[in-house]
C-alpha positions as CSV (number, residue, x, y, z in Angstrom):
1,X,-5.1,20.5,15.3
2,X,-3.0,23.6,15.9
3,X,-4.4,26.4,13.8
4,X,-6.2,28.0,16.8
5,X,-2.9,28.3,18.7
6,X,-1.1,29.7,15.7
7,X,-3.8,32.3,14.9
8,X,-4.2,33.2,18.6
9,X,-0.5,33.7,19.1
10,X,-0.1,35.8,16.0
11,X,-3.0,38.0,17.0
12,X,-1.5,38.5,20.4
13,X,1.9,39.2,19.0
14,X,0.4,42.0,16.8
15,X,-0.3,43.9,19.9
16,X,3.4,43.8,21.0
17,X,2.3,42.9,24.5
18,X,3.5,39.6,26.0
19,X,0.4,39.1,28.1
20,X,-1.8,39.3,24.9
21,X,0.5,36.7,23.3
22,X,-0.2,34.3,26.2
23,X,-3.9,35.1,26.1
24,X,-4.0,34.5,22.4
25,X,-2.2,31.2,22.8
26,X,-4.6,30.1,25.6
27,X,-7.7,31.0,23.6
28,X,-6.2,29.2,20.6
29,X,-5.6,26.1,22.6
30,X,-9.1,26.2,23.9
31,X,-10.5,26.4,20.4
32,X,-8.3,23.6,19.1
33,X,-9.3,21.3,21.9
34,X,-13.0,22.3,21.5
35,X,-13.3,21.5,17.9
36,X,-11.0,18.5,17.7
37,X,-12.0,16.6,20.8
38,X,-15.3,15.5,19.2
39,X,-13.7,14.5,16.0
40,X,-11.1,12.4,17.9
41,X,-14.0,10.7,19.9
42,X,-15.6,10.0,16.6
43,X,-12.5,8.2,15.3
44,X,-11.9,6.3,18.5
45,X,-15.4,4.9,18.5
46,X,-14.2,2.9,15.4
47,X,-16.3,4.6,12.8
48,X,-14.3,5.6,9.8
49,X,-15.1,9.1,8.4
50,X,-15.7,7.4,5.1
51,X,-18.5,5.3,6.6
52,X,-20.9,8.1,7.5
53,X,-24.5,6.9,7.0
54,X,-26.7,8.2,4.2
55,X,-29.0,9.9,6.8
56,X,-26.0,12.1,7.5
57,X,-24.5,12.5,4.0
58,X,-27.8,13.4,2.4
59,X,-28.6,16.5,4.5
60,X,-24.9,17.5,4.4
61,X,-24.7,17.7,0.6
62,X,-28.2,19.1,0.3
63,X,-27.2,21.9,2.6
64,X,-23.9,22.5,0.8
65,X,-25.8,22.8,-2.5
66,X,-28.3,25.2,-0.9
67,X,-25.7,27.5,0.5
68,X,-23.7,27.4,-2.8
69,X,-26.7,28.6,-4.7
70,X,-27.8,31.1,-2.0
71,X,-26.1,34.0,-3.7
72,X,-27.7,33.1,-7.1
73,X,-24.8,31.3,-8.7
74,X,-22.8,28.2,-7.9
75,X,-19.1,29.0,-8.6
76,X,-16.4,26.7,-9.9
77,X,-14.6,27.1,-6.5
78,X,-17.7,25.8,-4.7
79,X,-18.0,22.8,-7.0
80,X,-14.3,21.9,-6.5
81,X,-14.7,22.4,-2.7
82,X,-17.7,20.1,-2.6
83,X,-15.8,17.5,-4.7
84,X,-13.0,17.8,-2.2
85,X,-15.4,17.1,0.7
86,X,-16.6,14.0,-1.1
87,X,-13.0,13.0,-1.6
88,X,-12.1,13.6,2.0
89,X,-15.0,11.5,3.2
90,X,-13.8,8.6,1.0
91,X,-17.0,8.3,-0.9
92,X,-17.1,5.5,-3.5
93,X,-18.4,6.1,-7.1
94,X,-22.0,5.3,-6.2
95,X,-21.9,7.6,-3.2
96,X,-20.4,10.4,-5.2
97,X,-23.2,10.1,-7.7
98,X,-25.7,10.3,-4.8
99,X,-23.9,13.3,-3.3
100,X,-24.0,15.2,-6.6
101,X,-27.8,14.5,-6.8
102,X,-28.3,15.7,-3.2
103,X,-26.2,18.8,-4.0
104,X,-28.5,19.6,-6.9
105,X,-31.6,19.0,-4.7
106,X,-30.3,21.5,-2.3
107,X,-30.0,24.2,-5.0
108,X,-33.8,24.2,-5.3
109,X,-35.1,27.5,-3.9
110,X,-37.8,25.6,-2.0
111,X,-35.4,23.3,-0.2
112,X,-36.3,23.2,3.5
113,X,-32.9,23.7,4.9
114,X,-33.9,24.5,8.5
115,X,-36.2,21.5,8.7
116,X,-33.5,19.3,7.2
117,X,-30.9,20.5,9.7
118,X,-33.3,20.2,12.6
119,X,-34.1,16.6,11.6
120,X,-30.3,15.9,11.5
121,X,-30.0,17.3,15.0
122,X,-32.5,14.8,16.2
123,X,-30.7,12.0,14.4
124,X,-27.4,13.0,15.9
125,X,-28.8,14.2,19.2
126,X,-26.0,12.6,21.3
127,X,-23.2,13.1,18.7
128,X,-22.0,16.7,19.1
129,X,-18.9,15.7,17.1
130,X,-21.0,14.9,14.0
131,X,-22.7,18.3,14.3
132,X,-19.4,20.1,14.6
133,X,-18.1,18.2,11.6
134,X,-21.2,19.2,9.6
135,X,-20.6,22.9,10.2
136,X,-16.9,22.6,9.4
137,X,-17.5,20.8,6.0
138,X,-20.3,23.3,5.1
139,X,-18.0,26.2,5.9
140,X,-15.1,24.7,3.8
141,X,-17.3,24.9,0.7
142,X,-18.8,28.3,1.5
143,X,-15.4,29.8,2.2
144,X,-13.9,28.5,-1.0
145,X,-14.8,31.9,-2.5
146,X,-13.2,35.2,-1.6
147,X,-16.2,36.4,0.4
148,X,-19.3,35.1,2.1
149,X,-22.5,36.9,1.2
150,X,-24.9,38.1,3.9
151,X,-27.5,35.6,2.9
152,X,-24.9,32.7,3.2
153,X,-23.8,34.0,6.5
154,X,-27.4,34.1,7.8
155,X,-27.9,30.5,6.6
156,X,-24.7,29.3,8.3
157,X,-25.8,31.0,11.5
158,X,-29.2,29.2,11.3
159,X,-27.3,25.9,11.2
160,X,-25.1,26.9,14.1
161,X,-28.2,27.9,16.1
162,X,-29.8,24.5,15.5
163,X,-26.6,22.8,16.5
164,X,-25.9,24.9,19.7
165,X,-22.7,26.4,18.2
166,X,-22.1,30.0,19.4
167,X,-20.9,33.0,17.4
168,X,-17.4,33.0,19.0
169,X,-16.9,29.4,18.0
170,X,-18.2,30.1,14.5
171,X,-15.9,33.1,14.1
172,X,-12.9,31.1,15.3
173,X,-13.7,28.2,13.0
174,X,-14.0,30.6,10.1
175,X,-10.7,32.2,10.9
176,X,-9.0,28.8,11.1
177,X,-10.4,27.6,7.7
178,X,-9.3,30.9,6.1
179,X,-5.8,30.5,7.6
180,X,-5.6,27.0,6.3
181,X,-6.7,28.2,2.8
182,X,-4.0,30.9,3.0
183,X,-1.4,28.2,3.8
184,X,-2.5,26.1,0.9
185,X,-1.8,29.1,-1.5
186,X,1.6,29.8,0.1
187,X,5.0,28.5,-1.1
188,X,4.9,26.1,1.9
189,X,1.4,25.0,0.9
190,X,2.5,24.4,-2.7
191,X,5.4,22.3,-1.5
192,X,3.0,20.3,0.7
193,X,0.7,19.7,-2.3
194,X,3.6,18.5,-4.4
195,X,4.4,15.9,-1.7
196,X,0.9,14.7,-1.7
197,X,0.8,14.4,-5.5
198,X,4.1,12.5,-5.4
199,X,2.6,10.1,-2.8
200,X,-0.3,9.3,-5.1
201,X,2.1,8.8,-8.0
202,X,4.2,6.5,-5.9
203,X,1.2,4.3,-5.3
204,X,0.2,4.5,-8.9
205,X,-3.2,6.1,-8.3
206,X,-4.8,9.6,-8.6
207,X,-6.4,11.8,-6.1
208,X,-9.9,10.7,-7.0
209,X,-9.2,7.2,-5.5
210,X,-11.3,6.0,-2.6
211,X,-9.8,5.1,0.7
212,X,-10.2,1.4,-0.1
213,X,-8.4,1.9,-3.4
214,X,-5.5,3.6,-1.6
215,X,-5.1,0.7,0.7
216,X,-5.3,-1.8,-2.2
217,X,-2.7,0.2,-4.1
218,X,-0.4,0.2,-1.1
219,X,-0.7,-3.5,-0.6
220,X,-0.2,-4.1,-4.4
221,X,2.9,-1.9,-4.5
222,X,4.4,-3.5,-1.3
223,X,3.8,-7.0,-2.7
224,X,5.6,-6.0,-5.9
225,X,8.5,-4.1,-4.5
226,X,9.4,-5.8,-1.1
227,X,12.9,-7.4,-1.1
228,X,11.4,-10.7,0.1
229,X,9.4,-10.9,-3.1
230,X,12.4,-10.9,-5.3
231,X,14.5,-13.3,-3.2
232,X,13.6,-16.3,-5.3
233,X,15.3,-14.7,-8.4
234,X,18.7,-14.6,-6.6
235,X,19.0,-10.8,-7.0
236,X,22.3,-9.0,-6.7
237,X,23.0,-6.4,-4.1
238,X,22.0,-3.5,-6.4
239,X,18.6,-5.0,-7.0
240,X,18.1,-5.6,-3.3
241,X,19.0,-2.1,-2.5
242,X,16.7,-0.7,-5.2
243,X,13.8,-2.9,-3.8
244,X,14.5,-1.7,-0.2
245,X,14.5,2.0,-1.4
246,X,11.2,1.4,-3.3
247,X,9.6,-0.2,-0.3
248,X,10.5,2.8,1.9
249,X,9.1,5.1,-0.7
250,X,5.8,3.2,-0.9
251,X,5.5,2.9,2.9
252,X,6.2,6.7,3.3
253,X,3.7,7.6,0.6
254,X,1.0,5.4,2.2
255,X,1.6,6.8,5.7
256,X,1.2,10.3,4.4
257,X,-2.0,9.6,2.6
258,X,-3.3,7.5,5.5
259,X,-2.8,10.5,7.8
260,X,-4.3,13.0,5.4
261,X,-7.3,10.9,4.6
262,X,-7.9,9.5,8.1
263,X,-7.6,5.9,6.9
264,X,-7.7,3.5,9.8
């Protein structure tokens, strides 16, 4: 994670004062380490992000649905962002159907959001990284639109209050997510998206594939293209070179998707 350092440095540079640049860099580094340390601990404990329990996923998507409906209308951007969260978490088809149902439940005006979040806090009492991840995923959906309504902001602050996340941390997280979204819509972001699409195409799958499907597609492609697999046919040098190139492409595509999707 490096967005905090980038944003802090740029903010400091805008003042044209070297000391503020260093201060911005320092604050950005603190933010990056604060919000990523928990996530790293989560991965190091051997739990894949795609294996979050139902008792965590249910309140997550219920809350996402509730915030999406808070201003009276669920937008296409919010629906796409919620789908993207399901995709990032590596949910299987059955889990996606459940997540959609939970999202719809959250849209109910009578949905008890605060009680739901409070219950999750008790469930994850010793897992600050799970609470931080919850806030981040919720914000990614809320910030998919151009602006956050006052009601949405109040609901997000309610969640942060329950999870002991302060206003400074919330503001920095919001800034980071907005910066990431700005990058995604920049020429560099478009180029990055093209590389990701090419990686999926190389493995012969689409972006809706689950993590397990990505792994299976990689193994299938390697089994088909590896030079050792065609040795029995006495291939010529050109065929061997083509197989080697294909193997490198498949491995590079998988490593990219493995990193982006936190596949262990």
